[in-house]
N, C-alpha and C positions, 0 to 999 in steps of 0.2 A: 373231210375238212370243211366243206360248205355248211354242214350241220352245226359245227362248232361256231363258225362265224355268224350264222343265222341266230343261234341261241344267244350269243353275246350281244348282237344287235338288238334283239327283242328284249333282252334284259335291261339294256340301257334305255330303251324306249319306255319300258315299264317304270323305271326309276324316274324318268323325266315327267311322265304324264300322270301316273296313278299313285305315287307316293306323296304323302303330305309331310313335308320337311319342317322341323321346328324353326322358329325364328332365331336370330343370333343371340338375342337376350335370353331366350329359353335355354339355348345350348350352353351359354355361359353359366346360368343358374344351376343347371343340372351337373355341369362339370365341377362346380364348386361343391355341390352336395356330395358327389362321388368322391372327391378328394378328401373332404372332411370325414366321410364314413370310412374311407380307407385308412386314414390316420387313427381313428378311434378303434377300428377293428384290429389294426396291427398292435396298438398299445394293449388292448385286451388280450390278444394272443401272447404278447410278451409277458404280461402279468401272470397268466395261467401257466406259462412255461416256467417262469421263475418260481412260482409256488410248487409246482411238481418237482423241479430240480432240487429245491431245498428239502422237500418232504422225502424224496428218495435218498438224498445224501444223509439226512437224519436217520432214516430207516437203516441204511447200511452201517452208519456209525453205531447205532444201537445194537445191531447184530454182531459187530466186531467186538464190542466190549462185554 
């Protein structure tokens, strides 16, 4: 158990002293970029899904007739 506590303690010390954290402004800018990319990517995925849905439905309607 002492190894686990020692590991966690060293990890927190590493985070405090050796990691360079972005400023609040950078964090906000990157969060906005990620949100915009997520919306664009989800719309692109929805569009491709819709195209495939219509093409597969058309294919099966063509086979039925």
